[in-house]
DRENTORKOL-3810 file (N, C-alpha, C; in nm, 4 decimals):
REM DRENTORKOL-3810
@n.u->-0.5280; n.v->-1.3761; n.w->-0.6203; ca.u->-0.4875; ca.v->-1.2718; ca.w->-0.5284; c.u->-0.3404; c.v->-1.2948; c.w->-0.4940
@n.u->-0.2595; n.v->-1.1940; n.w->-0.5199; ca.u->-0.1156; ca.v->-1.2053; ca.w->-0.4958; c.u->-0.0696; c.v->-1.1229; c.w->-0.3776
@n.u->-0.1627; n.v->-1.0805; n.w->-0.2955; ca.u->-0.1261; ca.v->-1.0044; ca.w->-0.1767; c.u->-0.2133; c.v->-1.0512; c.w->-0.0605
@n.u->-0.1512; n.v->-1.0668; n.w->0.0543; ca.u->-0.2248; ca.v->-1.0983; ca.w->0.1765; c.u->-0.2221; c.v->-0.9728; c.w->0.2616
@n.u->-0.3394; n.v->-0.9304; n.w->0.3084; ca.u->-0.3508; ca.v->-0.8055; ca.w->0.3827; c.u->-0.4072; c.v->-0.8346; c.w->0.5211
@n.u->-0.3415; n.v->-0.7798; n.w->0.6212; ca.u->-0.3892; ca.v->-0.7881; ca.w->0.7594; c.u->-0.4073; c.v->-0.6449; c.w->0.8065
@n.u->-0.5242; n.v->-0.6152; n.w->0.8621; ca.u->-0.5437; ca.v->-0.4800; ca.w->0.9143; c.u->-0.5893; c.v->-0.4858; c.w->1.0589
@n.u->-0.5561; n.v->-0.3806; n.w->1.1300; ca.u->-0.5971; ca.v->-0.3662; ca.w->1.2693; c.u->-0.6238; c.v->-0.2187; c.w->1.2933
@n.u->-0.6546; n.v->-0.1853; n.w->1.4150; ca.u->-0.6801; ca.v->-0.0457; ca.w->1.4471; c.u->-0.5513; c.v->0.0335; c.w->1.4304
@n.u->-0.5435; n.v->0.1113; n.w->1.3238; ca.u->-0.4292; ca.v->0.1981; ca.w->1.3033; c.u->-0.3136; c.v->0.1403; c.w->1.2257
@n.u->-0.3280; n.v->0.0194; n.w->1.1693; ca.u->-0.2161; ca.v->-0.0385; ca.w->1.0948; c.u->-0.2658; c.v->-0.1331; c.w->0.9855
@n.u->-0.1871; n.v->-0.1382; n.w->0.8771; ca.u->-0.2126; ca.v->-0.2327; ca.w->0.7674; c.u->-0.0794; c.v->-0.2980; c.w->0.7336
@n.u->-0.0815; n.v->-0.4294; n.w->0.7195; ca.u->0.0363; ca.v->-0.5052; ca.w->0.6841; c.u->0.0039; c.v->-0.5843; c.w->0.5577
@n.u->0.0892; n.v->-0.5742; n.w->0.4568; ca.u->0.0663; ca.v->-0.6452; ca.w->0.3310; c.u->0.1901; c.v->-0.7251; c.w->0.2933
@n.u->0.1689; n.v->-0.8502; n.w->0.2522; ca.u->0.2756; ca.v->-0.9348; ca.w->0.1996; c.u->0.2429; c.v->-0.9590; c.w->0.0531
@n.u->0.3342; n.v->-0.9159; n.w->-0.0331; ca.u->0.3092; ca.v->-0.9206; ca.w->-0.1769; c.u->0.3694; c.v->-1.0430; c.w->-0.2436
@n.u->0.2981; n.v->-1.0912; n.w->-0.3448; ca.u->0.3491; ca.v->-1.1863; ca.w->-0.4421; c.u->0.3608; c.v->-1.1062; c.w->-0.5709
@n.u->0.3212; n.v->-1.1633; n.w->-0.6836; ca.u->0.3188; ca.v->-1.0867; ca.w->-0.8089; c.u->0.1873; c.v->-1.0093; c.w->-0.8126
@n.u->0.1928; n.v->-0.8773; n.w->-0.8008; ca.u->0.0701; ca.v->-0.7989; ca.w->-0.7883; c.u->-0.0065; c.v->-0.7843; c.w->-0.9193
@n.u->-0.1364; n.v->-0.7682; n.w->-0.9022; ca.u->-0.2260; ca.v->-0.7354; ca.w->-1.0128; c.u->-0.2877; c.v->-0.5994; c.w->-0.9820
@n.u->-0.3554; n.v->-0.5422; n.w->-1.0814; ca.u->-0.4248; ca.v->-0.4149; ca.w->-1.0573; c.u->-0.5276; c.v->-0.4304; c.w->-0.9463
@n.u->-0.5943; n.v->-0.5446; n.w->-0.9422; ca.u->-0.6958; ca.v->-0.5690; ca.w->-0.8390; c.u->-0.6324; c.v->-0.5718; c.w->-0.7002
@n.u->-0.5113; n.v->-0.6272; n.w->-0.6906; ca.u->-0.4414; ca.v->-0.6281; ca.w->-0.5617; c.u->-0.4087; c.v->-0.4865; c.w->-0.5160
@n.u->-0.3624; n.v->-0.4041; n.w->-0.6089; ca.u->-0.3310; ca.v->-0.2646; ca.w->-0.5774; c.u->-0.4564; c.v->-0.1937; c.w->-0.5272
@n.u->-0.5680; n.v->-0.2144; n.w->-0.5957; ca.u->-0.6949; ca.v->-0.1535; ca.w->-0.5536; c.u->-0.7362; c.v->-0.2031; c.w->-0.4154
@n.u->-0.7169; n.v->-0.3326; n.w->-0.3899; ca.u->-0.7558; ca.v->-0.3899; ca.w->-0.2604; c.u->-0.6754; c.v->-0.3267; c.w->-0.1470
@n.u->-0.5444; n.v->-0.3127; n.w->-0.1651; ca.u->-0.4615; ca.v->-0.2508; ca.w->-0.0619; c.u->-0.5005; c.v->-0.1040; c.w->-0.0435
@n.u->-0.5226; n.v->-0.0334; n.w->-0.1532; ca.u->-0.5635; ca.v->0.1077; ca.w->-0.1482; c.u->-0.6929; c.v->0.1226; c.w->-0.0690
@n.u->-0.7918; n.v->0.0397; n.w->-0.0989; ca.u->-0.9204; ca.v->0.0467; ca.w->-0.0291; c.u->-0.9047; c.v->0.0135; c.w->0.1190
@n.u->-0.8201; n.v->-0.0848; n.w->0.1502; ca.u->-0.7966; ca.v->-0.1211; ca.w->0.2899; c.u->-0.7314; c.v->-0.0062; c.w->0.3655
@n.u->-0.6308; n.v->0.0573; n.w->0.3052; ca.u->-0.5635; ca.v->0.1710; ca.w->0.3687; c.u->-0.6624; c.v->0.2834; c.w->0.3975
@n.u->-0.7436; n.v->0.3161; n.w->0.3002; ca.u->-0.8410; ca.v->0.4243; ca.w->0.3198; c.u->-0.9419; c.v->0.3889; c.w->0.4278
@n.u->-0.9905; n.v->0.2648; n.w->0.4286; ca.u->-1.0898; ca.v->0.2223; ca.w->0.5275; c.u->-1.0316; c.v->0.2256; c.w->0.6688
@n.u->-0.9101; n.v->0.1734; n.w->0.6862; ca.u->-0.8476; ca.v->0.1697; ca.w->0.8183; c.u->-0.8163; c.v->0.3112; c.w->0.8673
@n.u->-0.7674; n.v->0.3978; n.w->0.7777; ca.u->-0.7369; ca.v->0.5361; ca.w->0.8171; c.u->-0.8639; c.v->0.6101; c.w->0.8581
@n.u->-0.9700; n.v->0.5903; n.w->0.7826; ca.u->-1.0972; ca.v->0.6563; ca.w->0.8159; c.u->-1.1491; c.v->0.6064; c.w->0.9503
@n.u->-1.1413; n.v->0.4768; n.w->0.9710; ca.u->-1.1895; ca.v->0.4180; ca.w->1.0960; c.u->-1.1050; c.v->0.4644; c.w->1.2151
@n.u->-0.9727; n.v->0.4762; n.w->1.1948; ca.u->-0.8834; ca.v->0.5170; ca.w->1.3031; c.u->-0.9007; c.v->0.6648; c.w->1.3384
@n.u->-0.9256; n.v->0.7481; n.w->1.2366; ca.u->-0.9407; ca.v->0.8907; ca.w->1.2608; c.u->-0.8087; c.v->0.9630; c.w->1.2842
@n.u->-0.6990; n.v->0.8968; n.w->1.2559; ca.u->-0.5661; ca.v->0.9567; ca.w->1.2713; c.u->-0.4712; c.v->0.8834; c.w->1.1767
@n.u->-0.3489; n.v->0.9333; n.w->1.1602; ca.u->-0.2555; ca.v->0.8650; ca.w->1.0705; c.u->-0.2346; c.v->0.7189; c.w->1.1113
@n.u->-0.2144; n.v->0.6356; n.w->1.0126; ca.u->-0.1934; ca.v->0.4930; ca.w->1.0382; c.u->-0.0550; c.v->0.4510; c.w->0.9889
@n.u->-0.0179; n.v->0.3296; n.w->1.0240; ca.u->0.1089; ca.v->0.2720; ca.w->0.9811; c.u->0.0804; c.v->0.1698; c.w->0.8721
@n.u->0.1569; n.v->0.1768; n.w->0.7623; ca.u->0.1461; ca.v->0.0795; ca.w->0.6539; c.u->0.2810; c.v->0.0096; c.w->0.6408
@n.u->0.2800; n.v->-0.1210; n.w->0.6601; ca.u->0.4009; ca.v->-0.2014; ca.w->0.6469; c.u->0.3789; c.v->-0.2966; c.w->0.5308
@n.u->0.4733; n.v->-0.2964; n.w->0.4379; ca.u->0.4627; ca.v->-0.3870; ca.w->0.3252; c.u->0.5876; c.v->-0.4725; c.w->0.3183
@n.u->0.5700; n.v->-0.5973; n.w->0.2804; ca.u->0.6821; ca.v->-0.6897; ca.w->0.2693; c.u->0.6748; c.v->-0.7569; c.w->0.1328
@n.u->0.7862; n.v->-0.7541; n.w->0.0633; ca.u->0.7967; ca.v->-0.8229; ca.w->-0.0648; c.u->0.9055; c.v->-0.9287; c.w->-0.0486
@n.u->0.8677; n.v->-1.0564; n.w->-0.0467; ca.u->0.9688; ca.v->-1.1617; ca.w->-0.0321; c.u->1.0724; c.v->-1.1547; c.w->-0.1443
@n.u->1.1935; n.v->-1.1949; n.w->-0.1139; ca.u->1.3016; ca.v->-1.1868; ca.w->-0.2125; c.u->1.2734; c.v->-1.2702; c.w->-0.3370
@n.u->1.1930; n.v->-1.3744; n.w->-0.3241; ca.u->1.1633; ca.v->-1.4588; ca.w->-0.4405; c.u->1.0323; c.v->-1.4219; c.w->-0.5102
@n.u->0.9694; n.v->-1.3116; n.w->-0.4696; ca.u->0.8443; ca.v->-1.2693; ca.w->-0.5333; c.u->0.8737; c.v->-1.2150; c.w->-0.6730
@n.u->0.7931; n.v->-1.2536; n.w->-0.7728; ca.u->0.8143; ca.v->-1.2009; ca.w->-0.9070; c.u->0.7813; c.v->-1.0520; c.w->-0.9153
@n.u->0.8534; n.v->-0.9823; n.w->-0.9990; ca.u->0.8300; ca.v->-0.8391; ca.w->-1.0184; c.u->0.6976; c.v->-0.8178; c.w->-1.0911
@n.u->0.6310; n.v->-0.7049; n.w->-1.0650; ca.u->0.5081; ca.v->-0.6767; ca.w->-1.1395; c.u->0.5411; c.v->-0.6467; c.w->-1.2852
@n.u->0.4450; n.v->-0.6742; n.w->-1.3724; ca.u->0.4681; ca.v->-0.6382; ca.w->-1.5121; c.u->0.4614; c.v->-0.4865; c.w->-1.5259
@n.u->0.5035; n.v->-0.4345; n.w->-1.6401; ca.u->0.5128; ca.v->-0.2889; ca.w->-1.6588; c.u->0.3804; c.v->-0.2172; c.w->-1.6366
@n.u->0.2699; n.v->-0.2757; n.w->-1.6853; ca.u->0.1393; ca.v->-0.2116; ca.w->-1.6709; c.u->0.1011; c.v->-0.2006; c.w->-1.5230
@n.u->0.1231; n.v->-0.3058; n.w->-1.4474; ca.u->0.0886; ca.v->-0.3037; ca.w->-1.3054; c.u->0.1829; c.v->-0.2100; c.w->-1.2297
@n.u->0.3095; n.v->-0.2071; n.w->-1.2658; ca.u->0.4050; ca.v->-0.1166; ca.w->-1.2000; c.u->0.3627; c.v->0.0288; c.w->-1.2185
@n.u->0.3220; n.v->0.0656; n.w->-1.3400; ca.u->0.2767; ca.v->0.2029; ca.w->-1.3658; c.u->0.1490; c.v->0.2326; c.w->-1.2888
@n.u->0.0583; n.v->0.1355; n.w->-1.2849; ca.u->-0.0667; ca.v->0.1524; ca.w->-1.2118; c.u->-0.0385; c.v->0.1697; c.w->-1.0622
@n.u->0.0522; n.v->0.0898; n.w->-1.0101; ca.u->0.0891; ca.v->0.0995; ca.w->-0.8694; c.u->0.1457; c.v->0.2370; c.w->-0.8373
@n.u->0.2338; n.v->0.2870; n.w->-0.9212; ca.u->0.2923; ca.v->0.4197; ca.w->-0.9002; c.u->0.1879; c.v->0.5306; c.w->-0.9081
@n.u->0.0924; n.v->0.5141; n.w->-0.9991; ca.u->-0.0131; ca.v->0.6141; ca.w->-1.0156; c.u->-0.1092; c.v->0.6135; c.w->-0.8965
@n.u->-0.1461; n.v->0.4952; n.w->-0.8490; ca.u->-0.2458; ca.v->0.4829; ca.w->-0.7425; c.u->-0.1914; c.v->0.5098; c.w->-0.6035
@n.u->-0.0672; n.v->0.4723; n.w->-0.5802; ca.u->-0.0126; ca.v->0.4772; ca.w->-0.4453; c.u->0.0996; c.v->0.5789; c.w->-0.4368
@n.u->0.0737; n.v->0.6950; n.w->-0.3815; ca.u->0.1776; ca.v->0.7971; ca.w->-0.3749; c.u->0.3016; c.v->0.7512; c.w->-0.2991
@n.u->0.2876; n.v->0.6542; n.w->-0.2096; ca.u->0.4030; ca.v->0.6073; ca.w->-0.1330; c.u->0.5009; c.v->0.5276; c.w->-0.2186
@n.u->0.4573; n.v->0.4775; n.w->-0.3320; ca.u->0.5452; ca.v->0.3935; ca.w->-0.4121; c.u->0.6249; c.v->0.4728; c.w->-0.5136
@n.u->0.6014; n.v->0.6016; n.w->-0.5214; ca.u->0.6756; ca.v->0.6833; ca.w->-0.6164; c.u->0.8152; c.v->0.7113; c.w->-0.5626
@n.u->0.8989; n.v->0.7712; n.w->-0.6451; ca.u->1.0363; ca.v->0.8008; ca.w->-0.6041; c.u->1.0404; c.v->0.9037; c.w->-0.4923
@n.u->0.9365; n.v->0.9844; n.w->-0.4807; ca.u->0.9318; ca.v->1.0873; ca.w->-0.3773; c.u->0.8795; c.v->1.0254; c.w->-0.2478
@n.u->0.9421; n.v->1.0588; n.w->-0.1345; ca.u->0.8916; ca.v->1.0067; ca.w->-0.0076; c.u->0.7551; c.v->1.0685; c.w->0.0240
@n.u->0.6690; n.v->0.9960; n.w->0.0956; ca.u->0.5387; ca.v->1.0523; ca.w->0.1315; c.u->0.5554; c.v->1.1712; c.w->0.2237
@n.u->0.4607; n.v->1.2617; n.w->0.2170; ca.u->0.4633; ca.v->1.3790; ca.w->0.3027; c.u->0.3316; c.v->1.3883; c.w->0.3773
@n.u->0.3263; n.v->1.4774; n.w->0.4711; ca.u->0.2013; ca.v->1.4959; ca.w->0.5455; c.u->0.0909; c.v->1.5519; c.w->0.4565
@n.u->0.1276; n.v->1.6091; n.w->0.3418; ca.u->0.0256; ca.v->1.6616; ca.w->0.2515; c.u->-0.0226; c.v->1.5549; c.w->0.1538
@n.u->0.0243; n.v->1.4311; n.w->0.1708; ca.u->-0.0181; ca.v->1.3202; ca.w->0.0867; c.u->-0.1698; c.v->1.3057; c.w->0.0931
@n.u->-0.2271; n.v->1.2466; n.w->-0.0094; ca.u->-0.3727; ca.v->1.2299; ca.w->-0.0124; c.u->-0.4198; c.v->1.1262; c.w->0.0893
@n.u->-0.3313; n.v->1.0434; n.w->0.1405; ca.u->-0.3685; ca.v->0.9429; ca.w->0.2411; c.u->-0.3216; c.v->0.9897; c.w->0.3776
@n.u->-0.4046; n.v->0.9743; n.w->0.4797; ca.u->-0.3609; ca.v->1.0094; ca.w->0.6145; c.u->-0.2782; c.v->0.8951; c.w->0.6750
@n.u->-0.1572; n.v->0.8771; n.w->0.6257; ca.u->-0.0742; ca.v->0.7645; ca.w->0.6673; c.u->0.0582; c.v->0.8172; c.w->0.7220
@n.u->0.1027; n.v->0.7598; n.w->0.8312; ca.u->0.2333; ca.v->0.7947; ca.w->0.8862; c.u->0.3372; c.v->0.7035; c.w->0.8221
@n.u->0.4429; n.v->0.7586; n.w->0.7679; ca.u->0.5465; ca.v->0.6794; ca.w->0.7046; c.u->0.6688; c.v->0.6735; c.w->0.7947
@n.u->0.7228; n.v->0.5548; n.w->0.8074; ca.u->0.8456; ca.v->0.5377; ca.w->0.8866; c.u->0.9642; c.v->0.5741; c.w->0.7995
@n.u->1.0596; n.v->0.6440; n.w->0.8559; ca.u->1.1813; ca.v->0.6783; ca.w->0.7814; c.u->1.3028; c.v->0.6240; c.w->0.8516
END
């Protein structure tokens, strides 16, 4: 596991190492569970340490496909996840 996830009522915090597809799925499932439990938009904070290795190409593509927030486009209120994004 290359990601540590902390969740609370209305927020998810993730600290990444070198991610795997399973890590991406774990964060995705946590975000959905916390948002459903909260019943309103939540805050997602992610931290990637400066010395963390980059994901390989396959995981990077998977991350972009699974997580709309990681794409080049900023998240919108019409996003598939009920998440509030800080700008």
